[in-house]
C-alpha positions as CSV (number, residue, x, y, z in Angstrom):
1,M,-21.8,-1.4,-7.9
2,A,-24.1,-0.2,-5.3
3,F,-25.1,3.8,-5.4
4,R,-24.4,4.2,-2.2
5,E,-20.3,2.3,-2.5
6,F,-20.1,4.8,-5.9
7,I,-20.8,7.9,-3.8
8,F,-18.2,6.8,-0.6
9,K,-15.0,5.8,-3.4
10,L,-16.4,10.0,-4.8
11,F,-15.7,11.6,-1.6
12,C,-13.6,9.5,0.9
13,P,-10.8,8.3,-1.2
14,G,-8.5,7.8,1.6
15,E,-10.6,6.0,3.8
16,F,-12.2,2.2,4.0
17,S,-15.3,1.2,2.9
18,P,-17.2,0.4,6.0
19,A,-17.1,-3.5,4.0
20,Q,-13.4,-3.4,3.6
21,L,-12.8,-2.3,7.6
22,Q,-15.4,-5.2,8.6
23,S,-13.1,-8.2,6.8
24,F,-10.1,-6.4,9.7
25,Q,-12.2,-7.3,12.8
26,A,-10.9,-10.8,12.4
27,D,-7.4,-9.7,12.3
28,T,-5.3,-8.1,14.7
29,V,-5.4,-4.7,13.7
30,E,-1.8,-3.0,14.3
31,M,-1.7,0.4,12.1
32,L,-4.5,1.8,10.9
33,E,-4.4,4.7,9.0
34,S,-7.4,7.3,6.8
35,N,-6.0,10.1,4.0
36,V,-3.0,9.5,3.9
37,P,-0.9,11.1,1.1
38,L,0.5,8.9,-1.5
39,S,2.6,9.5,-4.6
40,I,3.1,6.9,-7.2
41,T,5.5,6.9,-9.7
42,F,5.3,4.3,-12.2
43,H,8.5,3.9,-14.3
44,N,8.8,1.8,-17.5
45,V,5.8,0.0,-16.3
46,Q,3.9,-2.0,-18.8
47,L,-0.3,-4.2,-18.2
48,P,-2.0,-5.2,-20.7
49,G,-3.7,-2.3,-22.6
50,M,-2.4,-0.1,-19.6
51,P,0.3,2.1,-20.9
52,L,1.8,3.7,-18.1
53,N,5.6,4.7,-18.6
54,N,7.4,7.1,-15.9
55,Q,4.5,8.5,-14.7
56,Q,3.5,10.4,-11.3
57,R,0.6,10.2,-9.7
58,S,-0.6,11.7,-5.9
59,T,-4.3,10.5,-4.0
60,A,-5.3,9.8,-1.3
61,A,-5.2,6.6,0.3
62,A,-5.7,4.3,3.8
63,L,-3.3,1.8,4.7
64,V,-3.8,-1.1,7.5
65,L,-1.7,-3.7,8.9
66,T,-3.0,-6.4,10.6
67,N,-1.4,-9.8,11.8
68,R,-2.0,-11.1,8.2
69,R,-2.1,-8.7,5.5
70,F,-1.0,-4.9,4.7
71,L,-3.0,-3.4,2.1
72,I,-2.6,0.5,1.0
73,S,-6.0,1.6,-0.8
74,S,-7.3,4.6,-2.4
75,R,-10.6,4.6,-3.4
76,C,-11.3,2.0,-1.9
77,T,-8.9,0.1,-4.8
78,P,-6.2,-1.6,-3.3
79,V,-2.9,-0.7,-4.3
80,L,-0.8,-2.6,-3.1
81,D,-2.5,-5.9,-1.1
82,V,-0.5,-8.4,0.3
83,F,-0.6,-11.2,3.6
84,T,2.6,-10.8,5.8
85,D,3.4,-15.0,5.4
86,Q,4.0,-15.0,2.0
87,P,7.5,-14.0,0.4
88,R,6.2,-11.6,-1.6
89,L,6.2,-9.4,1.7
90,T,9.8,-9.5,0.9
91,A,10.0,-8.2,-2.2
92,L,8.7,-5.0,-1.0
93,E,11.9,-2.3,-0.6
94,L,11.8,-0.2,2.1
95,T,13.5,3.0,2.9
96,L,12.6,5.4,5.9
97,G,12.9,9.4,5.5
98,Q,12.5,11.9,7.5
99,N,11.9,15.9,7.2
100,E,11.1,18.6,9.5
101,T,7.3,17.7,9.5
102,C,6.8,13.8,8.9
103,S,8.2,10.8,7.9
104,E,8.2,9.3,4.4
105,L,8.0,5.7,3.1
106,T,9.6,4.3,0.1
107,I,7.9,0.8,-0.5
108,Q,9.2,-0.1,-4.1
109,F,8.3,-3.3,-6.1
110,N,8.9,-5.2,-9.1
111,L,5.8,-5.6,-10.6
112,E,6.3,-8.9,-11.5
113,D,6.0,-9.9,-8.2
114,F,2.9,-8.7,-8.3
115,A,1.1,-8.8,-11.5
116,P,1.7,-12.3,-13.4
117,H,0.9,-9.9,-16.9
118,G,3.0,-6.3,-15.7
119,S,6.4,-5.4,-15.7
120,G,8.3,-2.5,-14.3
121,T,9.1,-0.5,-11.0
122,V,6.4,0.4,-8.8
123,I,7.5,3.8,-5.7
124,L,5.3,4.0,-3.8
125,K,5.8,7.3,-0.9
126,I,4.1,7.5,1.9
127,K,4.4,10.6,4.4
128,L,2.4,9.6,7.7
129,F,3.7,11.3,11.0
130,E,4.5,7.0,12.4
131,A,6.0,6.2,8.9
132,D,9.2,4.7,11.3
133,R,7.1,2.4,13.7
134,L,5.4,1.8,9.6
135,Y,8.6,0.7,8.7
136,A,10.4,-1.2,11.6
137,A,6.7,-4.0,11.9
138,L,6.9,-4.5,8.2
139,K,11.4,-5.5,8.4
140,E,10.2,-7.4,11.3
141,K,7.5,-9.4,9.1
142,Q,10.0,-9.2,6.7
143,K,12.8,-10.7,8.1
144,N,10.6,-13.3,10.2
145,L,9.5,-14.9,6.5
146,K,13.8,-14.5,5.7
147,F,13.9,-17.7,8.9
148,F,11.8,-20.2,7.0
């Protein structure tokens, strides 16, 4: 890893790296957010060499929704990366919550659908002012997939 990338990961955990941003230029960006509060909860998660039973982590994240991809990243590492034309998108259970300051989008999925050697449930909670817009866009993409 280059020194520049290491420093970026260390001091900019909730942002995309310049290389990641460049990779989105070919797509139509529908939503791009950085420094978003993200809570990750692992329920009975088993990965080779990494038991994550009932742990919760909070971090800053960046997210992008393009015409081809939905990516949530923290410290330049994908937390969730799914192409919007693949059936895995329909495996995401989406819930929208509201409070007085901002909206919260909850994304729940079974790890088996995303990691071949993993099991358990992962819950991502994203606090975002435009969570309702992201929720609607993801639901529309899921609906379009179910017709094919």
